[in-house]
TORMISE-916309 format. One line per field, with one value per residue: residue number from 1; x, y, z of N, C-alpha, C in turn. Coordinates in pm, whole numbers. Layout:
REM residues N
i: c(NUM,...)
n.x: c(X,...)
n.y: c(Y,...)
n.z: c(Z,...)
ca.x: c(X,...)
ca.y: c(Y,...)
ca.z: c(Z,...)
c.x: c(X,...)
c.y: c(Y,...)
c.z: c(Z,...)
END
This chain:
REM residues 332
i: c(1,2,3,4,5,6,7,8,9,10,11,12,13,14,15,16,17,18,19,20,21,22,23,24,25,26,27,28,29,30,31,32,33,34,35,36,37,38,39,40,41,42,43,44,45,46,47,48,49,50,51,52,53,54,55,56,57,58,59,60,61,62,63,64,65,66,67,68,69,70,71,72,73,74,75,76,77,78,79,80,81,82,83,84,85,86,87,88,89,90,91,92,93,94,95,96,97,98,99,100,101,102,103,104,105,106,107,108,109,110,111,112,113,114,115,116,117,118,119,120,121,122,123,124,125,126,127,128,129,130,131,132,133,134,135,136,137,138,139,140,141,142,143,144,145,146,147,148,149,150,151,152,153,154,155,156,157,158,159,160,161,162,163,164,165,166,167,168,169,170,171,172,173,174,175,176,177,178,179,180,181,182,183,184,185,186,187,188,189,190,191,192,193,194,195,196,197,198,199,200,201,202,203,204,205,206,207,208,209,210,211,212,213,214,215,216,217,218,219,220,221,222,223,224,225,226,227,228,229,230,231,232,233,234,235,236,237,238,239,240,241,242,243,244,245,246,247,248,249,250,251,252,253,254,255,256,257,258,259,260,261,262,263,264,265,266,267,268,269,270,271,272,273,274,275,276,277,278,279,280,281,282,283,284,285,286,287,288,289,290,291,292,293,294,295,296,297,298,299,300,301,302,303,304,305,306,307,308,309,310,311,312,313,314,315,316,317,318,319,320,321,322,323,324,325,326,327,328,329,330,331,332)
n.x: c(10003,9660,9462,9224,9117,9001,8788,8647,8341,8131,8219,8316,8552,8536,8593,8868,8950,8872,9050,9294,9249,9239,9504,9647,9545,9646,9920,9965,9885,10077,10294,10237,10030,9703,9452,9160,8886,8692,8420,8328,8079,7922,8006,8175,8358,8334,8588,8536,8387,8539,8662,8450,8376,8618,8746,8720,8830,8964,8876,8811,8661,8512,8278,7923,7645,7428,7545,7694,7490,7366,7573,7574,7344,7338,7462,7706,7821,7948,7943,8118,8313,8194,8183,8254,8509,8660,8657,8798,9047,9404,9485,9338,9364,9354,9230,9099,8956,8874,8561,8394,8587,8836,8834,8857,8637,8575,8816,8797,8584,8695,8899,8749,8634,8851,9004,9294,9450,9573,9779,9716,9583,9253,9254,9472,9383,9143,9240,9414,9231,9076,9132,9142,9191,9433,9598,9607,9750,9989,10085,10125,10320,10542,10560,10550,10251,10008,9833,9496,9132,8890,8646,8332,8367,8274,8263,8341,8486,8693,8819,8905,9086,9262,9287,9324,9501,9325,9290,9010,8851,8697,8687,8725,8825,8935,9151,9139,8881,8619,8777,8890,9078,9076,9083,8975,8784,8507,8457,8453,8218,8082,8278,8293,8037,8060,8259,8119,7937,8064,8109,8069,8158,8353,8691,8922,9243,9554,9686,9973,10216,10423,10632,10507,10541,10598,10626,10674,10624,10744,10722,10819,11032,11156,11083,11232,11208,10937,10859,10582,10447,10182,9911,9727,9648,9636,9695,9466,9170,9149,9412,9547,9458,9459,9646,9959,9889,9993,10333,10628,10905,11129,11392,11301,11419,11605,11827,12070,12037,11775,11631,11688,11568,11288,11225,11269,11070,10848,10860,10824,10565,10431,10454,10328,10066,9983,10030,10072,10268,10251,10236,10158,10295,10210,10346,10412,10669,10756,10780,10820,10944,11109,11043,10915,10579,10341,10066,9886,9832,9818,9658,9585,9729,9705,9724,9743,9830,9933,10001,10167,10313,10392,10568,10773,10861,10957,11175,11335,11412,11219,11005,10662,10494,10641,10625,10348,10329,10500,10359,10127,10235,10335,10108,10065)
n.y: c(7355,7409,7664,7910,8174,8472,8716,9002,9078,9350,9610,9943,9899,9663,9571,9611,9433,9189,9183,9168,8920,8746,8766,8665,8404,8290,8315,8153,7904,7875,7821,7569,7517,7431,7634,7816,8007,8241,8438,8679,8787,8606,8339,8019,8002,7815,7654,7666,7892,8103,8273,8426,8576,8692,8800,9066,9406,9643,9907,10262,10402,10363,10093,10151,10219,10055,9837,9729,9659,9459,9271,9194,9049,8785,8796,8679,8791,8798,8528,8381,8213,7970,7851,7559,7521,7711,7635,7394,7470,7521,7775,8101,8330,8666,8863,9101,9431,9720,9790,9524,9333,9441,9593,9471,9327,9086,8954,8914,8734,8515,8456,8364,8141,7984,7988,8018,8310,8551,8847,9135,9112,9134,9369,9532,9560,9705,9941,10044,10093,10300,10620,10840,10739,10615,10837,10964,10777,10767,11031,11045,10855,10965,10982,11186,11337,11483,11771,11748,11753,11791,11545,11572,11836,12130,12326,12594,12563,12397,12560,12765,12633,12483,12614,12667,12517,12204,11848,11656,11369,11040,10908,10641,10439,10354,10341,10602,10690,10923,11137,11474,11753,12056,12389,12637,12807,12808,12569,12370,12265,12114,11924,11787,11677,11504,11324,11215,11051,10813,10715,10768,11059,11248,11347,11612,11711,11886,12003,11877,11976,11793,11501,11180,10897,10556,10278,9942,9681,9374,9084,9217,9366,9644,9709,9800,10152,10318,10561,10749,10873,11027,11013,11215,11511,11414,11083,10920,10708,10642,10697,10502,10252,10240,10111,10245,10512,10633,10657,10499,10511,10273,10152,10451,10778,10883,11018,10825,10882,10980,10754,10573,10714,10725,10456,10376,10526,10406,10144,10205,10310,10083,9916,10075,10085,9830,9641,9335,9073,9171,9491,9821,10140,10473,10786,11143,11337,11635,11934,12168,12153,11933,11703,11375,11290,11087,10930,10709,10361,10060,9778,9559,9566,9637,9384,9391,9417,9670,9735,9848,9721,9465,9566,9678,9449,9298,9455,9396,9147,8950,8757,8781,8540,8407,8597,8593,8328,8339,8515,8365,8135,8255,8299,8055)
n.z: c(9752,9842,9741,9802,9620,9706,9581,9401,9523,9642,9658,9553,9428,9289,9020,9006,9202,9084,8871,9010,9134,8912,8816,9037,9057,8814,8863,9092,8996,8802,8961,9037,9218,9351,9269,9337,9224,9402,9421,9638,9631,9499,9519,9475,9173,8897,8694,8418,8399,8462,8271,8169,8394,8480,8263,8192,8139,8377,8339,8286,8467,8793,8870,8828,9055,8991,8859,9070,9245,9094,9083,9346,9400,9474,9717,9934,10144,10464,10490,10346,10444,10471,10225,10044,9904,10028,10296,10272,10183,10210,10253,10234,9982,9987,9757,9755,9749,9922,10098,10280,10244,10291,10517,10761,10857,10715,10764,11040,11053,10918,11097,11319,11202,11167,10935,10751,10619,10380,10424,10639,10978,11135,11290,11194,10931,10961,11079,10879,10675,10775,10733,10901,11162,11104,11046,11292,11446,11302,11331,11610,11630,11516,11236,10968,10844,10626,10753,10882,10870,11137,11256,11096,11016,10847,10535,10608,10848,10763,10574,10739,10912,10751,10512,10155,9881,9935,9983,9938,10055,10089,10422,10455,10215,9879,9585,9499,9464,9467,9538,9552,9445,9592,9515,9555,9805,9759,9634,9815,9943,9743,9693,9938,9943,9726,9815,10028,9906,9882,10130,10483,10680,10539,10469,10489,10383,10409,10106,9960,9758,9540,9487,9405,9595,9673,9896,9914,10150,10245,10421,10646,10552,10367,10029,9706,9636,9475,9233,9128,8831,8762,8521,8538,8735,8997,9128,9013,8972,8695,8611,8754,8657,8383,8138,8047,8081,8310,8432,8576,8799,8881,9048,9239,9151,9369,9618,9809,10085,10098,10015,10224,10431,10362,10345,10608,10735,10617,10720,10988,10983,10895,11118,11317,11222,11248,11048,10863,10718,10433,10271,10146,10153,10116,10009,9994,9861,9964,9780,9901,10158,10147,10286,10366,10350,10490,10342,10349,10437,10253,10306,10158,9892,9538,9280,9004,8650,8634,8890,9192,9403,9292,9094,9250,9385,9170,9100,9311,9248,9263,9101,8978,9011,9214,9416,9480,9572,9795,9961,10007,10135,10362,10510,10614)
ca.x: c(9899,9526,9441,9101,9146,8879,8793,8518,8264,8042,8272,8339,8674,8509,8664,9011,8967,8865,9176,9393,9221,9280,9651,9693,9512,9741,10053,9972,9881,10207,10384,10197,9933,9561,9395,9018,8830,8572,8367,8259,7940,7844,8049,8277,8349,8392,8696,8485,8318,8634,8687,8338,8378,8746,8809,8694,8929,8921,8802,8858,8576,8461,8143,7815,7570,7343,7629,7728,7369,7349,7676,7549,7213,7358,7565,7739,7866,8047,7926,8208,8392,8122,8196,8337,8649,8728,8673,8895,9174,9512,9491,9259,9441,9259,9253,8987,8990,8763,8445,8410,8704,8962,8819,8871,8521,8594,8929,8749,8503,8787,8964,8655,8612,8976,9059,9415,9434,9689,9773,9703,9469,9135,9285,9552,9300,9052,9318,9463,9119,9025,9240,9148,9262,9572,9673,9631,9858,10113,10133,10175,10437,10654,10562,10479,10133,9948,9730,9365,9016,8821,8522,8214,8401,8213,8350,8398,8587,8807,8889,8967,9195,9358,9300,9322,9427,9315,9241,8892,8840,8629,8778,8752,8806,9057,9157,9118,8741,8559,8880,8892,9169,8998,9173,8901,8690,8372,8445,8460,8090,8057,8377,8251,7921,8108,8325,8019,7869,8141,8130,8043,8270,8459,8811,9002,9380,9633,9747,10119,10272,10548,10648,10433,10636,10538,10720,10616,10688,10721,10786,10887,11144,11115,11119,11279,11113,10877,10801,10468,10424,10043,9865,9647,9704,9654,9698,9326,9128,9187,9558,9596,9418,9467,9785,10026,9853,10093,10458,10686,11049,11156,11368,11284,11540,11629,11962,12069,11982,11629,11581,11695,11471,11149,11207,11257,10936,10752,10862,10764,10421,10388,10440,10229,9933,9958,10032,10136,10303,10287,10155,10221,10281,10217,10402,10445,10793,10718,10872,10835,11039,11188,11005,10820,10453,10270,9925,9807,9881,9727,9678,9573,9763,9666,9813,9714,9949,9987,10010,10296,10389,10463,10679,10881,10914,11037,11302,11413,11444,11113,10902,10525,10446,10709,10569,10219,10354,10556,10251,10040,10305,10349,9985,10067)
ca.y: c(7413,7433,7805,7975,8315,8549,8836,9057,9150,9456,9744,10019,9848,9526,9535,9605,9309,9078,9182,9113,8778,8675,8760,8577,8268,8245,8305,8037,7785,7868,7761,7431,7505,7425,7764,7821,8142,8259,8574,8691,8826,8500,8206,7952,8022,7699,7687,7699,8022,8208,8370,8518,8668,8758,8846,9207,9504,9723,10022,10395,10453,10256,10050,10233,10155,9950,9720,9671,9594,9336,9176,9152,8987,8660,8835,8589,8877,8740,8384,8317,8109,7843,7796,7439,7533,7794,7549,7288,7526,7542,7919,8190,8445,8777,8952,9193,9572,9801,9727,9424,9251,9505,9677,9393,9245,8952,8894,8869,8614,8405,8420,8283,8015,7908,7986,8099,8401,8635,8988,9177,9064,9221,9500,9608,9591,9813,10064,10097,10142,10425,10718,10930,10666,10597,10962,10989,10688,10810,11155,11013,10770,11037,10973,11304,11318,11615,11813,11705,11815,11721,11481,11657,11974,12181,12407,12712,12516,12346,12674,12838,12558,12429,12697,12594,12399,12084,11727,11603,11226,10958,10867,10499,10408,10329,10365,10745,10715,11029,11232,11599,11859,12180,12505,12757,12777,12785,12434,12273,12200,12012,11817,11710,11598,11397,11224,11151,10946,10688,10680,10874,11131,11290,11402,11707,11723,11989,11961,11883,11961,11717,11377,11066,10792,10446,10178,9814,9608,9231,9008,9307,9435,9741,9682,9921,10263,10346,10694,10747,10991,11002,11074,11332,11590,11320,10944,10884,10574,10623,10692,10378,10127,10247,10086,10345,10650,10678,10581,10474,10491,10164,10228,10595,10858,10950,10993,10717,10928,10986,10616,10520,10784,10688,10316,10369,10575,10304,10036,10254,10315,9943,9867,10155,10056,9688,9565,9204,8998,9264,9613,9926,10267,10582,10912,11255,11407,11774,12023,12287,12135,11812,11599,11274,11290,10961,10947,10595,10225,9973,9646,9463,9641,9576,9288,9392,9436,9805,9759,9899,9624,9372,9635,9689,9315,9261,9527,9327,9015,8855,8753,8786,8412,8382,8691,8540,8208,8379,8572,8254,8051,8331,8282,7923)
ca.z: c(9838,9791,9773,9758,9592,9729,9495,9359,9623,9591,9682,9430,9368,9245,8896,9040,9274,8990,8797,9103,9150,8791,8812,9144,9016,8713,8924,9180,8912,8738,9059,9062,9326,9317,9304,9304,9228,9482,9422,9767,9606,9433,9558,9395,9028,8828,8601,8284,8402,8503,8165,8161,8508,8504,8140,8162,8183,8492,8290,8324,8574,8881,8833,8885,9163,8934,8834,9198,9296,9018,9127,9483,9419,9546,9814,10043,10252,10553,10494,10249,10511,10462,10090,10060,9861,10128,10414,10243,10136,10306,10279,10149,9934,9979,9643,9768,9769,9969,10159,10385,10219,10329,10636,10883,10891,10661,10835,11171,11031,10886,11223,11399,11132,11164,10799,10736,10507,10353,10458,10778,11054,11135,11348,11098,10815,10998,11103,10753,10595,10832,10717,11016,11268,11057,11058,11435,11489,11236,11393,11744,11617,11456,11090,10919,10760,10606,10849,10835,10933,11244,11210,11081,10981,10726,10450,10676,10943,10686,10514,10849,10973,10655,10393,10029,9838,10019,9917,10006,10023,10190,10528,10436,10074,9805,9440,9478,9430,9547,9582,9477,9486,9602,9512,9594,9914,9708,9580,9925,9971,9641,9710,10054,9901,9638,9898,10114,9829,9892,10269,10580,10740,10446,10533,10410,10431,10340,9981,9962,9624,9542,9412,9461,9627,9747,9945,9949,10260,10229,10528,10739,10488,10266,9890,9638,9634,9345,9211,9036,8749,8720,8396,8572,8845,9107,9085,9028,8926,8555,8603,8813,8595,8238,8101,7966,8112,8407,8425,8707,8813,8975,9170,9226,9137,9496,9665,9909,10212,10086,10011,10360,10515,10334,10380,10753,10768,10573,10817,11112,10959,10887,11256,11388,11173,11274,10923,10872,10597,10325,10268,10066,10225,10017,10058,9907,9891,9949,9711,9985,10269,10124,10383,10321,10424,10469,10311,10394,10415,10178,10366,10048,9771,9412,9214,8861,8566,8655,9033,9236,9482,9203,9030,9348,9409,9053,9110,9414,9199,9299,8996,9030,9067,9341,9513,9525,9650,9925,10042,10049,10232,10487,10586,10678)
c.x: c(9766,9486,9307,9132,9015,8889,8653,8448,8180,8093,8291,8466,8658,8592,8815,9039,8963,8993,9290,9374,9266,9432,9705,9663,9617,9879,10066,9967,10014,10311,10341,10095,9792,9498,9252,8967,8702,8535,8286,8116,7856,7883,8157,8252,8414,8493,8643,8407,8413,8652,8574,8342,8503,8809,8792,8808,8874,8836,8854,8779,8534,8321,8036,7735,7484,7423,7666,7609,7346,7448,7642,7417,7224,7457,7584,7777,7970,8030,8021,8292,8324,8126,8292,8482,8729,8756,8786,9033,9278,9518,9397,9346,9341,9300,9143,9037,8864,8655,8480,8536,8834,8953,8824,8755,8536,8708,8884,8667,8593,8864,8875,8636,8738,9037,9183,9401,9556,9667,9756,9580,9356,9166,9364,9474,9207,9125,9362,9350,9068,9136,9253,9223,9409,9654,9701,9747,9991,10171,10192,10303,10554,10668,10484,10362,10067,9840,9591,9255,8960,8696,8407,8243,8337,8309,8416,8509,8713,8888,8965,9093,9303,9382,9279,9458,9427,9270,9126,8871,8751,8729,8811,8722,8938,9043,9123,8976,8685,8656,8880,9001,9092,9093,9107,8800,8549,8349,8435,8330,8063,8153,8341,8131,7964,8175,8224,7940,7936,8173,8106,8173,8381,8572,8878,9142,9455,9698,9898,10169,10405,10541,10574,10527,10562,10644,10643,10694,10647,10797,10865,11007,11093,11168,11174,11168,11066,10831,10695,10460,10283,10007,9781,9713,9728,9647,9559,9297,9174,9338,9613,9573,9411,9612,9840,9995,9951,10223,10529,10837,11072,11300,11356,11419,11558,11773,11957,12011,11831,11568,11579,11587,11327,11125,11192,11120,10829,10745,10801,10612,10361,10363,10331,10087,9901,9948,10109,10161,10344,10190,10225,10190,10306,10261,10397,10577,10771,10825,10897,10941,11120,11162,10910,10697,10375,10121,9841,9886,9774,9749,9660,9602,9729,9772,9775,9842,10011,10012,10154,10377,10459,10580,10799,10944,11001,11172,11394,11448,11342,11007,10762,10475,10512,10654,10438,10238,10408,10449,10160,10108,10321,10224,9980,10160)
c.y: c(7417,7572,7852,8124,8391,8684,8890,9135,9260,9595,9813,9974,9704,9488,9525,9472,9189,9068,9128,8962,8696,8659,8663,8431,8213,8225,8180,7907,7765,7803,7621,7411,7491,7556,7771,7965,8144,8407,8589,8744,8709,8359,8151,7973,7902,7742,7731,7830,8136,8314,8472,8621,8754,8818,8992,9296,9583,9842,10153,10456,10337,10216,10136,10150,10040,9822,9652,9601,9461,9230,9117,9084,8853,8677,8733,8668,8804,8589,8310,8208,7973,7782,7676,7456,7624,7711,7447,7340,7529,7688,7992,8309,8558,8873,9056,9336,9647,9719,9625,9341,9309,9581,9600,9302,9101,8881,8840,8741,8494,8360,8327,8145,7929,7894,8074,8186,8492,8778,9014,9117,9165,9360,9586,9647,9708,9946,10126,10154,10276,10530,10811,10864,10648,10723,10995,10904,10729,10933,11127,10930,10836,11021,11093,11267,11454,11644,11782,11766,11728,11652,11580,11801,12013,12269,12524,12671,12467,12462,12752,12766,12516,12521,12615,12613,12289,11968,11674,11460,11156,10913,10719,10466,10387,10361,10510,10776,10821,11134,11355,11691,11991,12298,12635,12721,12744,12645,12328,12197,12087,11894,11728,11622,11480,11286,11146,11044,10811,10650,10798,10942,11164,11360,11499,11710,11825,11931,11982,11868,11886,11590,11262,10946,10680,10342,10051,9751,9462,9156,9095,9378,9527,9700,9809,10026,10288,10491,10684,10879,10977,11072,11198,11406,11504,11179,10885,10747,10547,10613,10559,10257,10133,10227,10195,10488,10712,10602,10587,10463,10386,10117,10379,10665,10945,10927,10890,10758,10934,10846,10557,10582,10735,10540,10299,10418,10473,10189,10079,10260,10175,9887,9943,10116,9907,9606,9435,9149,9090,9381,9710,10060,10381,10713,11019,11313,11554,11855,12150,12269,12006,11705,11500,11279,11164,10988,10834,10467,10146,9830,9534,9537,9563,9483,9277,9416,9573,9834,9781,9798,9521,9437,9644,9553,9269,9329,9466,9184,8909,8857,8741,8651,8379,8473,8637,8416,8243,8434,8462,8167,8123,8316,8147,7922)
c.z: c(9765,9838,9716,9741,9601,9658,9473,9468,9559,9626,9548,9359,9318,9123,8920,9110,9181,8907,8883,9117,9031,8787,8917,9110,8919,8774,9010,9100,8839,8829,9101,9172,9272,9363,9251,9319,9311,9479,9550,9751,9556,9474,9467,9246,8960,8722,8465,8281,8437,8396,8154,8273,8511,8378,8108,8211,8302,8448,8345,8439,8664,8839,8898,8986,9111,8911,8965,9262,9225,9061,9263,9507,9491,9659,9926,10168,10335,10570,10402,10313,10503,10323,10097,10018,9955,10253,10394,10205,10249,10347,10185,10111,9911,9869,9638,9790,9812,10037,10267,10368,10269,10460,10767,10915,10840,10734,10971,11157,11001,11010,11305,11336,11126,11026,10794,10611,10496,10401,10607,10844,11058,11191,11249,10975,10844,11015,10971,10668,10645,10830,10836,11133,11229,11081,11205,11486,11428,11304,11531,11739,11547,11307,11037,10828,10742,10710,10792,10919,11044,11189,11203,11043,10848,10648,10523,10772,10870,10629,10621,10900,10873,10536,10267,9962,9944,9931,10001,9960,10124,10296,10520,10290,10006,9659,9404,9433,9524,9595,9490,9533,9479,9611,9553,9703,9866,9654,9690,9945,9872,9657,9829,10020,9814,9719,9982,10040,9847,10036,10360,10623,10639,10521,10436,10469,10347,10215,9988,9820,9629,9462,9483,9473,9701,9781,9981,10064,10246,10338,10623,10682,10378,10129,9826,9626,9491,9342,9103,8963,8690,8591,8418,8688,8969,9050,9104,8968,8784,8539,8653,8724,8442,8197,8011,8002,8212,8382,8559,8696,8921,8956,9143,9219,9261,9537,9778,10043,10210,10085,10151,10448,10489,10362,10531,10797,10730,10674,10950,11097,10956,11028,11332,11350,11175,11145,10942,10733,10482,10327,10174,10132,10125,10082,9950,9954,9860,9877,9792,10093,10259,10229,10316,10411,10389,10447,10369,10377,10341,10226,10265,9918,9645,9355,9066,8782,8584,8803,9078,9316,9393,9129,9125,9375,9293,9055,9214,9372,9233,9189,9056,9081,9201,9451,9569,9611,9788,10018,10094,10154,10366,10573,10657,10799)
END
């Protein structure tokens, strides 16, 4: 296959995307495919320039606004479908995270241009990125999810309806950027302001103490369950992308009934949120009532060395290069 690996962009998850792109490039080439790097902020990346662009570590903090502005000076935005290696490819492998690459806009453009691409379509991508819409669909579909605030709710309304502690986050975002655990009502205003820096309409949801669980779905089938033991109180940016800071149980130490239950919920969420080909569904196993609460779906889950979907696939006997090839072939 001839595969254009789309990565980078100008979202706050740019460095994570570049790391995913590098890993996918190597995996596809290992399987004998022609794979080309395309930074959606700059265009085709020649082979002799890949190391300069892709050789950097993700880092402990997301890139600052100045770095993102610099990356986007040649912004292709939604014109990436016109890049020759994308037009000529059998499939575009979307190694993008956040922003236009994951919220359905790029998928819609590729649909119009007739470019085949990996992952969910424009509708499933948009639904999964919008946590508020996702939670409404999950609740109506019988998948438990923590109670959440109404649009535009201020500190007083949130405290009245949800109390504390709560988790405040951007309604559309990833990699736990802008997320705060609020334990005192007086901290709500600052947390909402922080979340608003990364997107409009901050969302507060009831804090559920418990175990962090995630279920990958590949080709409509649930992969082995993974439990996350984050290096910090929550599975934040640093915990996710700093090797060795967090550790994982693959498969999770759950009894067979719990495994069956969370996998069934993951598949139900996958269908409700219009996911396609592959996705990753995140849960909390509450220590209060032993129920699984769905937090979100990741329509383009990470593919870095510390990412969760590759860990689950490996536990199912699917090596990383084979996983990438299967995802690319599924798009055909």
